[in-house]
C-alpha positions as CSV (number, residue, x, y, z in Angstrom):
1,X,-64.8,-97.0,-2.3
2,X,-67.1,-94.3,-4.3
3,X,-68.1,-92.3,-0.8
4,X,-64.8,-91.8,-0.4
5,X,-63.9,-90.9,-3.5
6,X,-66.8,-88.2,-3.5
7,X,-65.9,-87.2,0.6
8,X,-62.1,-86.5,-0.6
9,X,-63.2,-84.9,-4.0
10,X,-65.3,-82.4,-1.7
11,X,-62.6,-81.8,1.1
12,X,-60.2,-80.9,-2.0
13,X,-62.5,-78.3,-3.7
14,X,-63.6,-76.8,-0.3
15,X,-59.1,-76.9,0.6
16,X,-58.6,-75.5,-3.1
17,X,-61.3,-72.9,-2.5
18,X,-60.1,-69.0,-1.4
19,X,-61.6,-66.2,-1.5
20,X,-60.0,-63.0,-2.5
21,X,-60.5,-59.3,-1.6
22,X,-61.7,-56.8,-3.9
23,X,-59.8,-53.9,-3.2
24,X,-60.4,-51.7,-6.0
25,X,-63.3,-49.4,-4.2
26,X,-60.0,-48.5,-1.9
27,X,-57.3,-46.8,-4.6
28,X,-59.7,-43.3,-4.2
29,X,-61.4,-43.1,-1.0
30,X,-61.4,-40.5,2.4
31,X,-61.0,-43.0,5.1
32,X,-61.1,-42.6,8.9
33,X,-60.1,-44.3,12.2
34,X,-62.9,-45.9,14.0
35,X,-60.9,-45.7,17.4
36,X,-59.8,-42.4,16.4
37,X,-62.6,-40.5,14.1
38,X,-60.0,-37.3,13.9
39,X,-57.6,-38.9,12.0
40,X,-58.2,-39.4,8.6
41,X,-56.5,-39.9,5.2
42,X,-57.4,-39.6,1.7
43,X,-56.2,-41.4,-1.5
44,X,-56.8,-39.4,-5.0
45,X,-54.7,-41.3,-7.5
46,X,-50.6,-41.6,-6.5
47,X,-51.2,-39.3,-3.4
48,X,-52.3,-39.7,0.2
49,X,-52.8,-37.0,2.6
50,X,-53.2,-37.4,6.1
51,X,-55.2,-35.3,8.1
52,X,-55.8,-35.0,12.1
53,X,-58.8,-32.8,13.1
54,X,-58.8,-31.5,9.7
55,X,-55.6,-30.3,9.0
56,X,-53.0,-31.3,6.4
57,X,-50.2,-33.6,8.5
58,X,-48.6,-35.5,5.9
59,X,-48.3,-35.9,2.1
60,X,-47.6,-39.5,1.0
61,X,-46.7,-40.7,-2.7
62,X,-48.9,-43.8,-3.6
63,X,-47.1,-47.0,-5.5
64,X,-49.5,-50.1,-5.5
65,X,-47.6,-53.1,-5.7
66,X,-50.3,-55.6,-6.0
67,X,-54.7,-55.5,-5.9
68,X,-54.7,-55.0,-2.2
69,X,-51.1,-53.4,-0.9
70,X,-49.6,-50.8,-1.7
71,X,-46.8,-48.2,-0.1
72,X,-47.0,-44.9,0.8
73,X,-43.5,-42.7,0.7
74,X,-43.7,-39.5,2.7
75,X,-43.1,-36.6,0.8
76,X,-44.2,-33.5,2.5
77,X,-44.1,-33.3,6.2
78,X,-45.9,-30.3,7.5
79,X,-46.3,-30.7,11.5
80,X,-44.0,-32.1,13.9
81,X,-44.4,-36.1,13.5
82,X,-42.6,-39.1,14.3
83,X,-42.5,-39.7,10.5
84,X,-39.7,-38.7,8.2
85,X,-39.6,-37.0,4.5
86,X,-38.5,-40.6,2.6
87,X,-39.9,-42.6,5.5
88,X,-42.0,-45.4,3.6
89,X,-44.4,-47.7,5.2
90,X,-46.2,-51.1,3.1
91,X,-49.9,-51.2,3.7
92,X,-51.3,-54.9,3.0
93,X,-55.2,-54.6,3.3
94,X,-56.0,-57.8,5.5
95,X,-59.9,-58.3,5.4
96,X,-62.5,-56.1,4.2
97,X,-66.1,-55.9,5.9
98,X,-68.8,-53.5,4.2
99,X,-66.9,-50.2,5.0
100,X,-64.7,-50.7,6.8
101,X,-61.3,-52.7,6.1
102,X,-58.3,-53.8,7.7
103,X,-55.1,-52.9,7.1
104,X,-51.0,-54.4,8.5
105,X,-48.7,-51.3,8.2
106,X,-45.1,-52.4,7.8
107,X,-43.4,-49.3,8.7
108,X,-39.7,-48.6,6.9
109,X,-38.3,-46.1,8.8
110,X,-34.6,-44.4,9.7
111,X,-35.7,-45.7,13.2
112,X,-36.6,-49.4,12.0
113,X,-34.7,-49.9,8.8
114,X,-35.4,-53.7,8.8
115,X,-39.6,-52.8,9.2
116,X,-41.2,-52.3,12.1
117,X,-44.9,-54.6,11.9
118,X,-48.3,-52.9,13.1
119,X,-50.4,-56.2,12.7
120,X,-53.9,-54.6,12.5
121,X,-55.5,-51.0,12.2
122,X,-59.4,-50.6,10.7
123,X,-60.2,-47.8,8.7
124,X,-64.1,-47.4,7.5
125,X,-64.7,-45.1,4.5
126,X,-66.0,-42.1,4.8
127,X,-69.8,-40.9,3.6
């Protein structure tokens, strides 16, 4: 009987344990997409800038919704893009592995009023 109680306590402890992400290092960064290294973005405070081959493409306002989730709203479009001023993307950081992190993006735009989910994109902190 004591062994059964011990096993139940161990199982309850392992089920109750959940690892939380520390996203604090991602709030002011320069990051790039390893699959498309010429595409990058910079988050500085409440602003995010998107670049392609070093050329500024879009400017976004940033609103943190939680420690690991933020919303960007397009405030300036400098080149032809599918994104329009006013379009929003909710970025949910789902994992961190060293200097790389994976996000789920949910687009809220004129074309996707109910949201369109891009389940996984990986970015790495530029050094």
